[in-house]
N, C-alpha and C positions, 0 to 999 in steps of 0.2 A: 663447251670445251669436252672431245672425245679422250675421254682415257680410259685404255683397255688395259691396262697392266700396272699394279702396284705391289711391294714389299710391305708388308705389316708385320706386326708383332700381336699376338693375343694371349692374352694370360686370365685364364678360368679363375674363378673365386675358390679362395680357401675356405675348406671346412672349418665351422665354429670348434673352439675347443669345448671337451668336456668339464663337469663341475665336480670337484671333491668337496661332499657335503655330507654332512650326519643328521639325523632327526634329534630333537632336543627337547620335544615336548616334556611337560612335566609330567602327564599322564599316561606317556607310551614309553612302554616297558622293554629295554634293549633294541631302541630305536633303529640302529644299524645305518647304512649308507642310504644318501637321499638325492645324489649329484645328478644332474641330468645331462643329455647327451647335447651335443653341439648341431648346429644346423647344416645342410649342402650347402657349399659354396655354389655359386652359379654357372651353368654351362654357357660357352658361347656357340652360338647357332646362328649358321648362316641359311637365308631363305630369300628364294626366289621372288621378285616384285616385278612385275610385266611392264610396271610403269617405268623401269629403269632402264636407259641404254646405255650407261658409262659408269665408269668406277670413280667421278670426280668426288662422291662424297668421301672416302675411302683415302684419297690421294694426300690429306694432307693429316690424316689420323697415322701418327708415329704406333700407337699402341692402343691397343683396343682391352678395357680391365673390367673383367665380371666383379661382382659385388660378393664380400666375404658372407659366409653365415654367420649366423650370430651364435655366441657361445651359450653352453648350457647353464642352467640355473641351479640353485638349492629347491627343495619340494619337488624333486622329480620334474622338472620343467626343462622339457627340451628347446634349444635354440631353433629360432624360424629359420627354414633355408632360404635361400637367395632365389628370386625368381631367375629364369634364364635370360641372357641378353642376346637380343633378337638382332643380327647385321643383314640389312638387305641389300640383296646384289641382284644383278638385270640376269635374265635367263640367257641360260649357255655360259656360266661362271664356272670355270674350272680352279679348284684350290690344291694347291702342291705345298708340302711338308719339307722348306728348303733344306733343313736337317737331313732327313733320311731321305728325300728325293720321292717318298711316297705321293700318291695322288689321294688326296683324302677325299674330295668330293666332284662329281662332275653335275652342276647344278641343270639339268636340260627338261626338267617338268614344270608345268605349272603347278606352283604351291610348292614346291619341294623345299623340304628344310633338312640340313644335314649336322649333326652335333660335330664339330671343328676341335673346340676344346674343352675336355669333360672338368666340370668342378670337382674339389676335394670332397672327399666324405667327412660328416663332420665327427669328431672325437669322442669315445665313449665317456659317460660320466662313469663315478665309482659303484653306483648301483647296478650298471650292466657288468661289473667282474665280481658281484658277490657270488659266493659257490658254499658248499657243506662245510668245505675245509677251511674257507676265509670268508668269514660273516661281515666281515667289517674292512675292507679292502680301503686304504688310505692312499689311493692315486687313481688318475683319470689320463686320457690320452689329450693332447692337442690334435687341432685338426689337421687332416690331409691338405696337403699343396695342391692347388690346382692346378692344370696341366699350362705349361709355357710353351710356345711354337711360333718360330719365325715362318710365315709363311709367302707364298707368291700367289696372288690372285690374278686372274686373266680373263678376260672374255673373249669365248669363241663364237662368234655368232651362228645361229642356227637358220641356214639358208639352203634350199636345193639345189641352187644352180650358182656358181660363183664366176664369174665375168673377168677373166684375166688377159693381160696383154701390157706392151709397153706403154709408155706415155702418148697420149693424144692420138688413141687409135678408134676412140669413139665410144668406149664404154659408157660414159657419162650419158651421151648422147641416145645410148639405146635403151637403156634403164628407164631414162625420161618418157620415152616412145611409148614404152609398153607398160609402163605403170605409173602411178601419181606422184612418184617420188620425183623430187626438184633438185637434183644435184647442181651445184655450180658447175657451169658449163664454158668455158675461156679458150683462147688460143695461143695457151703456152703450157710447157711441161708443168705436170705435179699439180693442176689445179684440183685435184681430189687430194684431198687431204686427211680424208678418213672415209671407211666404209659407208656407202648408200646402200639401205633395204628398199626392196619396192616390192607389192604384192603383185603378181602377172596373172593374167587371167588368159585361158585358152578359149577359141571359139564356142568351144560347149559349155564354159562356165566353170572347167576345173581350174582351182587356183593354185599357187606354188609360190614362195619367197626365192626372189633373186637379190644377189650381191654386187655391187659395184666395188670392186678393190681400186684403191690407189695404184698407179702405174708402178710395174715393176720394171729393174734395168737390170744387166749383166752384173752380177757380184750380189745381187739382193738379199740373197741366204747368209751372205757374211757381212752385211750389213751398210751396203753401197746406196746411196739415194736413200728412199724411205727407208732403205734395209728390210728386214724379216719382220720389222713392226707388224704388217697386216697380214702376212703369209698363214699365221694360224687360223685367221677366219676362214680360211681354203678347207682347214681339216674336216669340218663337218659336213660340208657340201657333197651332194650325192652326183651331181655332174659340174664338171668343169668346161665351160664354153670360151675358147680363146678368140678372143676379137683380134683379127689381122687387119692392118691398114692394107688392102690389097693394090694401091694404086701406088704405094711405096711414094707418098707425097710428103714424108720427112727424110728421103733420099735413103732410104733403106729396103734391103732386101726382105719379102715376105717372108721368106721360109726361114731365112736367116733369124728373124725376130721368133719364129715358131720355135726353133730349136733352142733358142736362148730363154724363152718362157720355161720349156720343158725342163731344161737343165736346171734351172733355178728351184723348179717345183721340188723336183728330184732331191736335190741338194739340201732342201728345207727339211722332207720328210719324204722317203721313198715309197710310201703307200700312196701319196696325191697321182702319181705317175699312173699308177694302175686304176685309178679312178675312170669311169665312164667320159670320154671326151667327144666334143664338136667343134669345130671350126666356123666361126661368124666372119666371112670374108667381106669387110666394110669396105665403106667409099668406091663401090662399084660403077657409079656413075662419074669416077674420074677419069680422066685419058690415062691409058697403060694398064687400067685394072685388068680387062679380059686377058690380054696376054700375059699379064703375070700369074694371073688365076690357071690358064692352061699350064704353065710351067711347073708351079705349085702342084695340081693335081697328080703330075707324074712321080712326085717326091714324097706325097703323103697320104698314107692309106686312113683315111678318117672321114666322117659324115662332114659335108661342107654345103653351107648356104652360103648364097649370094644375097647380100643387102645394102641397103645406102640407108643409113641412119638419117644422113641430114634429109632426103626426100621421105623418109618412113616408107618404105619400098621393102617387101620381103621378109618384115621383122613379124608377122603374124604367123607366117609358115614357121617360122624358128619356136615361135612359143608353143603353138601345137605339137611340134616334132618333141619339144622337150615335155610337155606334158604327157604324153604316151611312152617317152622313155622313163620317165618318173615312177611311172605305174607298173614299171617290171622290175625296179631298184627298191629293195628293202632299207628303212631308215634303222643302220645298225649302230649302236652306240660309239660313242668317239674311242671309248676306253673298254675293255673287256675286264672279268671280275678279277684276274691275276693282277692287273696294273692298278686298280682302286683297292686300297689297303682298308678294309673293313675297321671303324673303329675298334669294335669289339677284339678284333685279332690283335690290333695296333696297342691296345689297351692290355690285353691280358697275354700275347703271346709268349710261348715259352722262351726263357732266355736264363742264362746262369744268375742266380740269386744272389752272387758277390765274386770279387777276383781280389786276390791278394797280390801286392807286390812290394819287394823289398828294395826302398829308394837307396841312395848313395851314404846317406848317415845312419843307415842302420835301423832308420824306422820303417815300421812295416804298415802300409796302407791299405785300406778295404774299400773298396768302391764296390758298386752294384745297385740298381733302381730299389730292389728289396728290402736290403739292410740299411740304405741311406732312409727310405720311406720309415722304417721302424724307427729310426732315430731320429728323425724330423716330428714322430708323432710322441715321443717320450717325454713327458715333465720329469727331469732330473732333481726335482726339489723334494722329491719324496724317495727314502730308502727302499720302499716296496716298489718303486717304479725302476730306479737301479738295478735292482736283483731279477725284476722282471725282463729289463733290458738285455742284461746278460746271460738269462736263462734262455733266452730268445736265440740269442748270436750262438749259443751252446747248441740249440738242438737243431739249427742249421748247420752245424758243422764246423764253424769257423774257429774254433779252440783246435779242433783236432788235424783241422788245415794247416792254422799256424806253427804246431808241434811237428808236424809232417815236414813242413817247409824248413824246420831249424830254429823255431822262434825259442828263446830263453826266458826264463822266470827275470821280471824286471825291466824287458826290452817295451820300448814305448810303440803303442800301437795307436793309428788314426784313422777316425771315420769322419769325412769333411772336415771341421775345423775343431772336432773334440779328440783330444788325447788322452790316453788311459795308459796304465802299464799292465802288461799281461802277467797273468798268474798261474803257473802250471797245477 
C-alpha cells in the first residue's frame, strides 16, 4: 500500500528528576549534599532509510513516545540518559509542525537525520545547588518535560522529470518503455493509483529519475478525482513533461487538456507553472493526430516531441533532450532557509517569558513557556524550593508586573493548575 501522508504525535522523553540526598557516613565530617542529577530524556530523530518508499509504518502509530531519563540517586550518582528514538522515513520526507506551521525538516539526502522533538534535560540534584552561602541545599529539580508536537509527515518524491496529464494519455506506457519500471497499464481511467518511479538512461549513458504521476482532472487541486493527493510529488521535479493525447482518442481537445493541467498545477503551487516544461505529443500513430498537432503548435510556445508509446517511436529523442536540459538546471532545495525552522532557533527563539491576564472572576493567570518550565521543574515539597521559585518569579519581573496591573494583596494567582495568594 502506498501511503505518502500521515499525521502523528511525537512526545520526546522527559528528563529524570534530580535527587535530594546528604552524606551521612560516620567518619565524614560535615558531609553535605550528595544528590545526583537526572538523565536526559530521549530525542525523537527522523532518519532517511533509502529502502523505504512509503509511510505505511507510521500510518497506524498515533503517538511516538521517547523514553524518560533515569532519576538521579544518592552518592552523587547521575541518572542514565535515554537513547534517542530513531524513526526511519523514506528519502524525500518533509516534516511540518501543524501547531506552528513551520517545516521542521526536509529529509532529501542519503542517511540524513534531524532532531524533530528534543528530550527534556535532567533535573539537577541538590549537590548542584551548593554554594558558599548555602552549603546544604535541601532541594532539587524535577526533570524537564520533553517536547510534544503534532506533525504532518509527507513524502515528496525525488524525481528529475515528472510526467503529468489527464487520465489515459499514455504516461504509464511511456515510463514502461524508457525504464525498467513496470506500472499497471489498462484501458480505463485512473489505472495508476500511486506514483511510479523509473531510472531513465540517455543514449550516451547519462541517467535521471522520471516519475509517472496518477492522472489529473479539472478541479484536482481542490480534491476532485484523485485530487491533490499526488500533486506534491511534482514539487521537487526540475522539469515537467506534459503528456498529451494528440489524437483526441478520449473525445477531448488536446489544447484544452494542456490548459486544464497548467491551471491545476498553478492552483496547487504557482511555482510549478514556472518550471521548465516540454510537451510529449503521444498517440501520433492514430488518425487525426497530425492535424491536431498542427493546430496545437499554433497555440503553444513550447518544445514539442512527437511520439507513439504504443509502438515505442520517438521516445529516445525525448530522453536525450531531457538529459541535456537537466544538465543546465541546478537541483535547488524544495525549501529555502527562511521556510525551514532550525530546531535551535525554534527551541531558543526570543519570546516573552510570561503573559499576565485578569480573568472574569478576578483571578490573575500567568502563562508563558519559561515560567511554566520553571514551575514544572520545581519540587514544592521543600520550603527552600518554594522560596527559590518565588525568588525566580520576582527576578523575572512578575511581581512588579502584577502590581502595575492593579493586583492587590490576597488576590489569587494561577500558573497552570497551581493557585497561590499574591503578597505585596
